[in-house]
MDAnalysis code that builds the backbone (N, CA, C; Angstrom):
import MDAnalysis as mda
import numpy as np

u = mda.Universe.empty(153, n_residues=51, atom_resindex=np.repeat(np.arange(51), 3), trajectory=True)
u.add_TopologyAttr("name", ["N", "CA", "C"] * 51)
u.add_TopologyAttr("resid", np.arange(1, 52))
u.add_TopologyAttr("resname", ["MET", "LYS", "ILE", "ILE", "ILE", "GLU", "THR", "GLU", "ARG", "THR", "ILE", "LEU", "ARG", "GLU", "PHE", "ASN", "LYS", "ASP", "ASP", "PHE", "GLN", "ALA", "VAL", "PHE", "ASP", "PHE", "GLY", "SER", "ASN", "ARG", "GLU", "VAL", "GLN", "LYS", "TYR", "THR", "GLY", "ASP", "ASP", "LEU", "LEU", "LYS", "SER", "LEU", "GLU", "GLN", "ALA", "LYS", "LYS", "ASN", "TYR"])
u.atoms.positions = np.array([
    [15.423, 18.006, -1.379],
    [14.339, 17.150, -0.550],
    [13.034, 17.624, -0.166],
    [11.439, 17.679, -0.333],
    [10.612, 18.311, 0.359],
    [9.950, 17.393, 1.220],
    [10.304, 17.428, 2.272],
    [9.705, 17.012, 3.396],
    [8.519, 17.337, 4.008],
    [7.146, 16.289, 3.772],
    [6.435, 16.337, 4.069],
    [5.417, 16.237, 5.719],
    [6.328, 14.583, 6.521],
    [5.562, 14.350, 7.698],
    [7.516, 14.088, 7.839],
    [7.711, 13.862, 9.135],
    [8.912, 13.998, 9.777],
    [9.099, 13.793, 11.199],
    [8.942, 12.397, 11.873],
    [8.136, 12.121, 13.573],
    [10.601, 11.246, 13.188],
    [10.380, 11.083, 14.676],
    [11.442, 10.567, 14.322],
    [12.315, 8.876, 13.920],
    [11.068, 8.302, 13.435],
    [11.601, 7.064, 13.076],
    [11.124, 6.808, 11.215],
    [10.710, 7.867, 11.016],
    [9.947, 8.568, 9.820],
    [9.842, 9.413, 8.911],
    [10.602, 9.582, 7.694],
    [10.576, 10.637, 7.179],
    [9.489, 10.318, 5.547],
    [8.688, 11.222, 6.066],
    [7.382, 10.631, 4.420],
    [8.297, 11.885, 3.075],
    [8.438, 12.102, 2.458],
    [8.648, 13.177, 0.836],
    [7.886, 12.701, -0.094],
    [7.950, 13.302, -0.468],
    [7.643, 13.546, -2.609],
    [8.169, 12.600, -2.882],
    [7.718, 11.700, -3.949],
    [8.733, 10.675, -4.513],
    [9.468, 11.851, -5.413],
    [10.810, 11.662, -5.850],
    [11.631, 11.858, -7.412],
    [12.264, 10.871, -7.977],
    [12.288, 11.550, -8.783],
    [12.685, 10.687, -10.428],
    [13.927, 9.641, -10.113],
    [14.823, 10.073, -8.840],
    [15.549, 8.740, -8.115],
    [15.030, 7.497, -7.554],
    [13.744, 7.525, -7.458],
    [13.529, 6.608, -6.845],
    [12.662, 5.287, -7.632],
    [13.034, 4.744, -8.923],
    [12.468, 4.480, -9.917],
    [12.417, 2.575, -9.070],
    [13.045, 2.733, -8.848],
    [13.161, 1.110, -8.469],
    [12.776, 0.977, -7.539],
    [12.642, 1.801, -6.230],
    [11.416, 1.624, -5.212],
    [10.229, 1.023, -6.157],
    [9.822, 2.137, -6.612],
    [8.496, 1.843, -7.180],
    [7.935, 1.620, -7.550],
    [9.325, 1.025, -8.553],
    [8.928, -0.580, -9.050],
    [8.710, -1.867, -8.357],
    [9.290, -1.888, -6.838],
    [9.793, -2.928, -6.277],
    [8.222, -3.122, -5.653],
    [7.323, -1.774, -5.158],
    [6.386, -2.185, -5.080],
    [4.605, -1.970, -6.096],
    [5.325, -1.244, -6.609],
    [4.133, -1.336, -7.791],
    [4.333, -2.237, -8.570],
    [4.818, -3.186, -8.426],
    [5.070, -4.621, -9.300],
    [5.149, -6.065, -8.475],
    [4.694, -5.318, -7.642],
    [3.808, -7.538, -6.032],
    [2.753, -6.716, -6.475],
    [2.016, -7.909, -6.550],
    [0.080, -8.045, -6.558],
    [0.133, -8.168, -5.034],
    [0.877, -8.495, -3.974],
    [0.237, -8.241, -3.101],
    [0.183, -6.700, -2.631],
    [1.095, -5.754, -2.942],
    [0.717, -4.664, -2.121],
    [-0.416, -4.329, -3.574],
    [-0.712, -4.735, -4.459],
    [-1.215, -3.604, -5.889],
    [-3.020, -3.890, -5.401],
    [-3.314, -5.033, -5.161],
    [-4.160, -5.660, -4.768],
    [-5.183, -4.453, -3.304],
    [-4.212, -3.297, -2.783],
    [-4.908, -2.782, -1.076],
    [-4.864, -1.099, -2.628],
    [-4.215, -1.327, -2.635],
    [-3.429, 0.290, -4.011],
    [-4.929, 0.186, -5.076],
    [-5.484, -1.323, -6.209],
    [-6.105, -0.726, -6.904],
    [-5.129, -0.091, -7.690],
    [-4.335, 0.118, -7.972],
    [-3.205, 0.593, -9.100],
    [-2.733, -0.590, -10.250],
    [-2.557, 0.076, -11.097],
    [-1.694, -1.436, -12.505],
    [-0.919, -2.006, -11.818],
    [-0.690, -3.190, -12.242],
    [0.898, -3.513, -11.810],
    [1.728, -3.507, -12.723],
    [2.438, -2.874, -12.126],
    [4.264, -2.302, -13.294],
    [5.205, -3.708, -13.864],
    [4.841, -3.192, -14.913],
    [5.395, -4.635, -15.786],
    [7.257, -4.256, -16.186],
    [7.524, -3.220, -15.873],
    [9.188, -3.387, -15.658],
    [9.546, -2.147, -15.104],
    [10.866, -1.779, -15.307],
    [11.972, -0.374, -14.613],
    [11.307, 0.112, -15.653],
    [11.335, 0.618, -17.302],
    [10.938, 1.259, -17.524],
    [9.512, 1.910, -17.631],
    [8.773, 1.542, -17.219],
    [7.702, 1.916, -16.422],
    [7.366, 2.929, -15.372],
    [7.655, 2.164, -14.173],
    [7.879, 2.357, -13.131],
    [8.900, 4.577, -13.202],
    [9.699, 4.463, -14.207],
    [10.567, 5.320, -14.248],
    [10.022, 6.572, -15.521],
    [8.512, 5.766, -16.207],
    [7.805, 6.920, -17.116],
    [6.226, 7.657, -16.111],
    [5.849, 6.787, -15.352],
    [4.962, 6.709, -14.287],
    [5.112, 7.252, -13.370],
    [6.667, 7.846, -13.087],
    [6.695, 7.840, -11.682],
    [7.849, 9.233, -11.608],
])
């Protein structure tokens, strides 16, 4: 795991292939997507493929 930033309460790291469920959870949320501008994810397969 390549850590980019680490503080006492937070670890920021690169995505890996096992993160697809979390990617789908925020990538399929319209409230999140209106701020990121990314396309809305519609399936877990799409999350696996894109990330």
